N, C-alpha and C positions, 0 to 999 in steps of 0.2 A: 395450127388455126383452133377457129373461133368457131363456134356452132351456139345459134339461138333457140330459143322455144320457150313458148309462151303459154304460159300458165293462168290458169282463173284462180283467184284469191278469194278475200273475205268479202260478201257482197257484188260477187260478178267482177270484181277489179281485174284488168289484164296485167299480169305480172311478164317480165321481161327474167328471163333465166340465163347465163352464159356458160359456155366453157369454153376456158383459152387451154385447151389441150398442148402437149408439147412430146413431138414425135421420136425423140432423143432419149434414147435410156438411161435410166438413173439408178437411185436406191434401191430401186423394186427388181433388185439382180436383171431381169428379160427386158424392164423397161415396160410389162404387162401390168393391168391394174389388181391389186391382190389385197387393200386392205380396207375395201366395201365405198362408201358413199360419204362426202364430205360436203356441205352445206354450209357458204360464208356468205357473211351480212356482216354487208357495211354501215357507218354511222351515219350521224344526222347529216344531210348533205351532200353523204357518197355517193356510189356508185358501185356498179357491179364491177366496172374496168379497173376498179383500185384493185380490184384484186386480181389482177392478170398476171402478173410474176409469181405472185406464191402460188395461187392456180396451176400454172404451168408447171413448176417443182412439184407439189404433190398430185400433178395428173400421172408423174412417172410412174406412184404405185394405187392411188386410189382415183376414185370418179369424181370429178370436182368441180363445185359445181357454187357459179356467184349469182347472185339476185339482186337484180333492180329494184327496190320495195318500195309499198307505192307513195307516190308524190317523190320519187327520186328517178334518174337515169331513163330509161324508156320505158317505163311502166306506167302503168294508168295514174292522175293526179286529179282525182275527182274533186270539183270546185268544194262539195260539202263535204267531202270525207267521206265515213271517220277518217280521223287518225290518231287512233285510240291506241292504249297496251293490249288492247283485247284483239283489234283489228292487222296489228302486226304481228301478232302469236297467233292466229289464224292464218295468216298470210303462210307465215313460215314451215307451219303444218302440213298445208295444203301445196307447197313445193317438195315439203319431203317427200309426201303422198304420192304426187302426181307424177313427181319423176323415179318413184322406188328405191330411195336411198336409204332407207329403214333400213336397220338402225344405223343413222347418219352420227358422225362425228359434226358437232358445229363450232364454226369458229367466227365469234366476233368481237368486232370492232366496235367501243363507246356503245351508242346507242342499240347498237346492233348485238352486241355482247349483251346488254339486257335483255333485247328481245330471245336472244337465244336459252339464256340461264331462265327467262321463264317458262320457254319451250320445253327444257329436261324438267323444270320441277312437274308441270300438268301435262307431260305424255310422255314420261320416263320407256312406255314402252316402244319411243322412236328413236331415242337416244345413248348413243354409245358411248360416247366424250364430247369435252366441252373444253373450248379457250373463251376465256375474255382476255381480251385485250385494254386495258386501258379505261376500265367502265368502274365509279365508284359506286358502293350500294348504299353510302351515305346518300342523304338529302341534300339537294343543293340550294332551294328556298326562293322565295320570291325576289331578293333582290338579284340572285343572279339571274332571274328569267329578265328583268327589267333591262340590266346590265346588257342582253342577247337584243331585245327590244332597240338599243340606242344603238347598238353592233352595226345590227340591219342598216339602221338609218344615215350610220355614215358611212360607209360601201360608194364611194365616188362611180355609180353604176349611169350610164353606159361604159363601158372599158373600151378604148380605142382600138387596142391590141391586146395578143395574147400577151406581151411581153409585161403590158400594165399591169395585166393581171397578177403573174407573177413577181413585181419588183410590188405592188401593195401589200398584197398577200404575205412575201417572203420578207417585206423591208419595212414599206411606209404602213402600213395598219399599226396601231395604238397598242394592240396586243401581244406586238412581234419584240418580244427582251431584244434582241439581236440576229442578226441574216439570217433568214433560216428557208433555202432554195426548194426542200420536200414539200414545205408547206405553199410556197407557190405553184410548185407542181401541182399540186394535191389539188387545189383552187382552179387551175386552169383546166383540168382535166372537166368541170361541173360546168363550165361555161361554152353557149352557142353564139355565132354568129347571128347577129338581126341586122336590122336595116340601120341602126343607129349605134351600134357598135359590139360587146361583149356582155351578154348578159346570163344568170343562172340558169339550169336546165331547170330549175327546182323557185316553185313561187317561196319566199321569205315568208310569208305569214302562214303559209302550211309547216315549213317548219318550226315557226314557233307552236303553232298546233299541236303540234307533235311534241315537240319537248314539254309542254305540260302537262301535260299526261305522266309526266314520272319524274321531273324536276322537283315537284314540293315534296314525294315521300321516299323513302327510306325504302330497302327494296331486302334487309337483312333476311327476314325470316320467308321471302322466297326462294333466296340464296339456300338457306340452311335444309331445305326440302330437295336438292339438287342432289340424286343420290351416284350419279354415273362420276367416272375420275375426272375432276376439272383443272386446268392449269390455270393461273393467273400471271396475268403476263404484265409488266409494266415498263413503259419508258422510262429510264432515271431523269430526267426532265418535263417527264407528262403530268398529265392532271391528277392522277390518283397514286396519294403517297405512297411510302414505302411499309407505314405502321397500319394504313388504312389494308393496304393491300395482303398486309399479313394476315389482318382478324379476318379479312374475307377468306384466307385458306383455313385457319382453324375453325372458323363457323361448318366451310362445308363441310361434309362427309370424307369425302376422296379427293381432298384438295392438295394443291401443290404450287408452287410460285418461281418464277421466272423474270429474271429481269433481261430490257436492251439496253446494254450502255448505248450514252450518245446519241438516243433517241430522245426526240417530246410525244407528243400527244398523238401522232403519226406515223408511231414507230415502224410500219410496215413499210412506208415509204422511206423512213430519215435512214433504218439500217435495212435494209431488204437480208445482206447474210445474215447481219446477226437475230434477227428475227427469223428465220430459217432454222437458224442454230438451237434457238431456244424452243421453237416446235419441232423438229425433228424427233428427239429421245421419247418425248411425249405419246407421240403421235407413235411408234416404233412400239411403244410397251402397253398402245390402249386397243389398237388395233392390230387383227391376225396377220 
């Protein structure tokens, strides 16, 4: 079962929220929601549907909602933005309040994880627990942003078929060190068919605008202000190194650490079962 709810974010931006409910019984004894609300925030270029598998097993115990953030998925993509940290945080707060999810467990991947911990730092009254998936607290710098600008220019758009999308992002992309079917599938999910082929559902220049608002800065101070129980999860082959992840856990007042073996940056796509095993004990320990 999939249910969509339209919300109003900051500046009146329309946001699409999705519940991917699983009717079968699961870890919640009788299959009913018992653990409160969960809001899932995708990363840059992602969309709510990337959380479909996670949302379905979460829904066995929790009310799990995935948000299409501004500029992504089926939410509004205002030409002039803003695509600032403040806007993304305000959108997440609006979703929590309008959906009645508080006190919520926030689960964020990459940029969505940064948004999640900024919400937790600024509105602790709304957040019960937090999961940070493969997001660094250190500044990535101007060189990283230039690399992304070039990477977007290198995309062979439009793609002829979805198979071409999967092949390029999973095999032919120069950023791919070895074949990665999960990465190909991840990007195939953010494409739509146009008259001339397959193109992304987002505007690359808007993604760069969003990234520019956090890539130049470190976020350790905000992380240290997060008071709720927090799980830092990294894929062993992801972008968050072990040393930095463990330092993040040390900085967090109630930080915990988990790894997903044989997973890269898109760890919930790479290894969905191992991802679930990493999260479930933490969720069971921090929710009713």
